[in-house]
C-alpha positions in Angstrom: 18.9 -3.3 10.0 18.5 -4.8 13.4 21.6 -3.0 14.8 20.5 0.3 13.3 17.0 -0.1 14.7 18.3 -0.9 18.2 20.7 2.0 18.2 18.1 4.5 17.0 15.6 3.3 19.6 18.2 3.6 22.3 18.9 7.2 21.3 15.2 7.8 21.4 14.8 6.3 24.8 17.7 8.4 26.1 15.7 11.5 25.1 12.4 10.6 26.9 11.3 12.7 29.8 11.0 10.9 33.1 7.2 11.0 33.1 7.1 9.4 29.6 8.6 6.2 30.9 5.5 5.6 33.0 3.1 6.2 30.1 1.1 3.2 28.8 2.5 1.6 25.7 0.5 -0.2 23.0 1.4 -3.5 24.7 -1.6 -4.2 27.0 -0.6 -3.8 30.6 2.9 -2.5 29.9 4.3 1.0 30.4 7.1 2.3 28.2 9.6 1.1 30.7 8.3 -2.6 30.6 8.6 -2.6 26.8 12.1 -1.2 27.0 13.1 -3.8 29.5 11.6 -6.6 27.5 13.4 -5.5 24.3 16.8 -6.4 25.7 15.8 -9.5 27.6 16.8 -11.9 24.8 20.4 -10.8 24.9 20.7 -10.0 28.6 19.6 -13.4 29.8 21.7 -16.5 29.0 19.9 -19.6 27.8 20.2 -21.3 31.2 18.8 -18.2 33.0 16.0 -18.1 30.4 15.1 -21.7 31.1 15.1 -21.1 34.9 12.7 -18.1 34.3 10.5 -20.3 32.1 10.3 -23.0 34.8 9.3 -20.4 37.3 6.5 -19.4 35.0 5.4 -23.1 34.8 6.3 -23.3 31.1 4.2 -20.3 30.1 6.3 -18.1 27.8 3.9 -15.1 28.0 3.9 -15.3 31.8 7.7 -15.5 31.9 8.3 -12.6 29.6 5.7 -10.5 31.5 7.3 -11.3 34.8 10.9 -10.6 33.7 9.9 -7.3 32.0 8.1 -6.1 35.2 10.9 -7.1 37.5 13.6 -5.6 35.3 11.7 -2.4 34.7 11.4 -1.9 38.4 15.0 -2.8 39.2 16.9 -0.9 36.4 17.2 2.8 35.8 15.9 4.3 32.5 19.5 5.0 31.5 20.4 1.3 32.0 17.4 0.2 30.0 18.4 2.4 27.0 22.1 1.3 27.4 21.2 -2.4 27.3 19.5 -1.9 23.9 22.5 0.1 22.5 25.1 -2.3 23.9 23.2 -5.3 22.4 22.7 -3.7 19.0 24.7 -6.4 17.2 23.8 -9.3 19.4 22.7 -12.3 17.3 19.6 -13.1 19.4 16.5 -14.2 17.5 13.1 -15.3 18.8 12.5 -19.1 19.0 10.8 -19.0 15.6 11.5 -16.8 12.6 15.2 -16.1 12.6 16.5 -12.6 11.9 13.3 -11.4 10.3 11.5 -12.2 13.5 14.2 -10.4 15.5 13.8 -7.3 13.3 10.0 -7.5 13.7 10.4 -7.8 17.5 12.5 -4.6 17.6 10.5 -2.6 15.1 7.1 -3.4 16.6 8.1 -2.9 20.2 9.7 0.4 19.1 6.3 1.4 17.6 4.6 0.3 20.8 6.6 3.1 22.4 6.6 5.8 19.8 2.9 5.5 18.6 1.7 5.4 22.2 3.7 8.6 23.0 2.6 10.4 19.8 6.2 10.5 18.6 6.6 11.1 14.9 9.4 8.6 14.3 9.2 6.8 10.9 10.6 3.4 10.5 12.9 3.3 7.4 11.1 1.8 4.4 13.6 -1.0 3.8 13.0 -2.4 7.3 9.2 -2.0 6.9 9.2 -3.8 3.6 11.1 -6.9 5.0 8.3 -7.2 7.7 5.3 -6.3 5.5 6.4 -8.8 2.9 6.7 -11.5 5.5 3.1 -11.3 6.9 1.6 -14.7 6.9 -1.7 -16.2 8.3 0.4 -18.3 10.8 2.0 -15.1 12.2 -1.4 -13.4 12.4 -2.7 -16.3 14.5 0.3 -16.3 16.8 -0.2 -12.6 17.6 -4.0 -12.9 17.8 -4.5 -10.5 14.9 -7.9 -10.9 13.2 -7.8 -9.3 9.8 -10.7 -11.2 8.4 -12.9 -9.2 6.0 -10.4 -6.2 5.6 -7.8 -5.3 3.1 -4.9 -3.3 4.6 -3.9 -0.5 2.2 -0.8 1.5 2.9 -1.1 5.2 2.1 2.6 5.9 2.0 3.9 2.7 0.3 2.7 0.6 -2.6 1.5 -2.3 -0.4 -1.7 -4.0 0.6 -2.7 -7.3 2.3 -5.9 -9.3 2.6 -9.3 -8.9 1.0 -12.5 -7.1 2.0 -13.3 -3.6 3.2 -10.3 -1.3 2.6 -8.6 0.0 5.7 -6.1 2.8 5.1 -3.2 4.0 7.1 0.5 4.5 7.3 2.4 1.3 6.5 4.0 1.1 10.0 0.5 1.5 11.6 -0.8 -1.3 9.4 2.1 -3.5 10.5 1.1 -3.0 14.1 -2.4 -4.4 13.2 -0.7 -7.5 11.9 1.0 -7.9 15.2 -2.3 -7.7 17.1 -2.2 -4.1 18.2 -5.0 -1.6 18.4 -4.2 2.0 17.5 -5.0 5.4 19.0 -8.0 7.2 17.3 -7.3 9.1 14.1 -4.6 6.9 12.6 -6.8 4.8 10.3 -9.4 5.4 7.6 -12.2 3.1 6.4 -15.4 1.6 7.6 -13.7 -1.0 9.7 -11.4 1.4 11.5 -13.3 1.3 14.9 -12.5 -2.5 15.1 -8.8 -1.7 15.3 -8.9 1.5 17.3 -8.7 2.0 21.1 -11.7 3.5 22.8 
């Protein structure tokens, strides 16, 4: 699943127009090119290189990933950024916590950060989505700063829901983004609480 996701996203990136690379993504402060650069960081940097970057960021993981993404996005061509993702499709990298499920989540969610922001109609295959939807836990919500208190996420395209409270309806992949702390463009959610999870 991870390899297929990376290969499909690399193909998608190859098809973007030059101006689209500079459009804002759903990741606050990052354009499409920073997200693309970040997606391959885990298998482009060796562990020693990663530790050097972490030391430069004074131990702050978020500062380190932001700095590396911005630097690499500026230094690499868009063709290179797409190629890194394709060439690393079968790389066994996983985030520090969560194993292969977390790696799949990393790729799927960052892919959605790109496609949803651009208004692209790509649909994540159901089998990949279900692995991630079934793995949503309060600890993960806290890690990503997602506050789903008082709402029940209800997928309109899959038999899936999560939480309790006011029903919030949307496509399963959009609801997954909420669990990863994202806010969505207007018009993608239904329910009384939709404004809380929608960009202005």
